[in-house]
C-alpha positions as CSV (number, residue, x, y, z in Angstrom):
1,X,-44.5,18.4,-21.1
2,X,-40.9,19.5,-20.7
3,X,-38.6,19.2,-23.7
4,X,-34.9,18.5,-23.3
5,X,-32.5,19.2,-26.2
6,X,-28.8,18.4,-26.3
7,X,-26.4,20.5,-28.4
8,X,-23.7,18.4,-30.1
9,X,-21.6,21.4,-31.1
10,X,-19.2,20.9,-28.1
11,X,-15.6,21.0,-29.4
12,X,-14.6,18.3,-26.8
13,X,-16.8,15.7,-28.4
14,X,-15.2,13.8,-31.4
15,X,-17.0,14.4,-34.7
16,X,-17.3,10.6,-35.3
17,X,-19.6,10.4,-32.2
18,X,-22.0,13.2,-33.2
19,X,-25.4,11.7,-33.6
20,X,-24.5,8.4,-32.0
21,X,-25.9,7.2,-28.6
22,X,-22.4,7.5,-27.2
23,X,-22.1,11.0,-28.6
24,X,-25.3,12.1,-26.8
25,X,-23.9,10.9,-23.4
26,X,-20.5,12.4,-24.2
27,X,-22.1,15.8,-24.7
28,X,-24.0,15.5,-21.5
29,X,-21.0,14.4,-19.5
30,X,-18.9,17.3,-20.8
31,X,-21.3,19.8,-19.4
32,X,-22.2,17.9,-16.2
33,X,-21.6,19.5,-12.8
34,X,-20.7,16.1,-11.3
35,X,-17.3,14.4,-11.7
36,X,-18.0,11.9,-14.5
37,X,-16.4,10.4,-17.6
38,X,-17.4,8.5,-20.7
39,X,-15.3,5.8,-22.3
40,X,-15.9,4.0,-25.6
41,X,-15.8,0.2,-26.1
42,X,-12.0,0.3,-26.4
43,X,-11.7,2.1,-23.0
44,X,-10.8,5.4,-24.8
45,X,-11.9,8.5,-22.9
46,X,-14.6,10.2,-25.0
47,X,-15.6,12.9,-22.5
48,X,-15.1,14.1,-19.0
49,X,-16.6,16.9,-16.9
50,X,-14.7,19.9,-15.6
51,X,-15.2,18.7,-12.1
52,X,-13.8,15.3,-13.0
53,X,-10.7,17.1,-14.4
54,X,-10.3,19.0,-11.2
55,X,-10.8,15.9,-9.0
56,X,-8.4,13.7,-10.8
57,X,-5.9,16.4,-11.8
58,X,-6.6,15.8,-15.5
59,X,-7.3,18.2,-18.4
60,X,-9.2,17.9,-21.6
61,X,-6.2,16.5,-23.3
62,X,-7.1,13.2,-21.7
63,X,-9.9,12.8,-24.2
64,X,-8.8,10.4,-26.9
65,X,-6.4,8.5,-24.7
66,X,-7.1,5.1,-23.3
67,X,-8.0,4.8,-19.6
68,X,-5.4,2.1,-19.4
69,X,-2.6,4.2,-20.8
70,X,-1.8,5.7,-17.4
71,X,-4.1,8.7,-17.8
72,X,-5.5,7.7,-14.4
73,X,-2.8,6.5,-12.0
74,X,-4.7,3.7,-10.4
75,X,-3.3,2.4,-7.1
76,X,-3.9,-0.6,-4.9
77,X,-5.1,-0.4,-1.3
78,X,-1.8,-1.5,0.2
79,X,0.1,0.8,2.5
80,X,2.7,1.2,-0.2
81,X,0.0,2.5,-2.7
82,X,1.6,0.6,-5.6
83,X,0.3,0.7,-9.1
84,X,-2.7,-1.4,-9.6
85,X,-1.8,-4.8,-11.0
86,X,-2.7,-5.5,-14.7
87,X,-5.0,-8.4,-13.6
88,X,-7.0,-6.0,-11.5
89,X,-7.6,-3.3,-14.1
90,X,-10.5,-5.1,-15.7
91,X,-12.3,-5.0,-12.4
92,X,-12.5,-1.2,-12.1
93,X,-16.1,0.0,-12.5
94,X,-15.8,1.8,-15.9
95,X,-14.3,-1.4,-17.5
96,X,-16.5,-3.8,-15.5
97,X,-19.7,-2.1,-16.7
98,X,-18.4,-2.3,-20.2
99,X,-17.4,-5.9,-20.1
100,X,-20.5,-7.1,-18.1
101,X,-23.1,-4.9,-19.7
102,X,-24.3,-4.2,-16.1
103,X,-24.1,-1.5,-13.5
104,X,-20.8,-1.6,-11.6
105,X,-19.8,0.1,-8.4
106,X,-16.6,0.0,-6.4
107,X,-13.9,2.0,-4.6
108,X,-10.8,3.2,-6.6
109,X,-7.6,4.5,-5.2
110,X,-6.0,7.0,-7.5
111,X,-3.2,9.6,-7.5
112,X,-5.0,12.9,-7.4
113,X,-3.8,16.4,-7.5
114,X,-4.0,16.6,-3.7
115,X,-2.3,13.3,-3.2
116,X,-3.8,9.8,-2.9
117,X,-7.6,9.8,-3.1
118,X,-10.2,7.1,-2.6
119,X,-13.2,7.4,-4.9
120,X,-16.5,5.8,-5.0
121,X,-17.2,5.0,-8.7
122,X,-20.5,4.1,-10.1
123,X,-20.5,3.0,-13.8
124,X,-23.3,2.1,-16.2
125,X,-22.9,0.6,-19.7
126,X,-24.0,2.7,-22.6
127,X,-25.7,0.6,-25.3
128,X,-25.9,1.1,-29.0
129,X,-28.7,-1.3,-29.8
130,X,-28.0,-4.3,-27.7
131,X,-24.2,-4.1,-27.4
132,X,-22.2,-1.9,-25.1
133,X,-20.7,1.0,-26.9
134,X,-19.1,2.5,-23.8
135,X,-19.7,3.3,-20.2
136,X,-20.5,6.4,-18.1
137,X,-18.9,6.7,-14.6
138,X,-19.6,9.1,-11.8
139,X,-17.1,9.6,-9.1
140,X,-17.4,10.8,-5.5
141,X,-14.5,11.3,-3.1
142,X,-14.7,9.2,0.0
């Protein structure tokens, strides 16, 4: 039987998360080849992969900042590509998975390093017991 072991010595994972279910996912996301990120229950970015940083034009300094603090420049789908309205923010997959406790999928339009990008985002809640402790989101450019 195969055995999988995760190392929690990654410097990009906050010490307060080590040993928690969210910490395990944060460590896995940090080392993932796919563009992904983990947020906690307060929508603070806990971890993101190198490919997510490259896709979204972010760096590791985004860890510890709220997803809602403009770290991601979310845009609407209008021709003007205006900033996403506050009322729509809760509907983006990472936050919807967190609030609903269910899988969430949708398209996001964001300001990327190469300009405006449309991303397919699939998010799943991460549970600690029965309550959502965060969410894990995978991105794919459309």
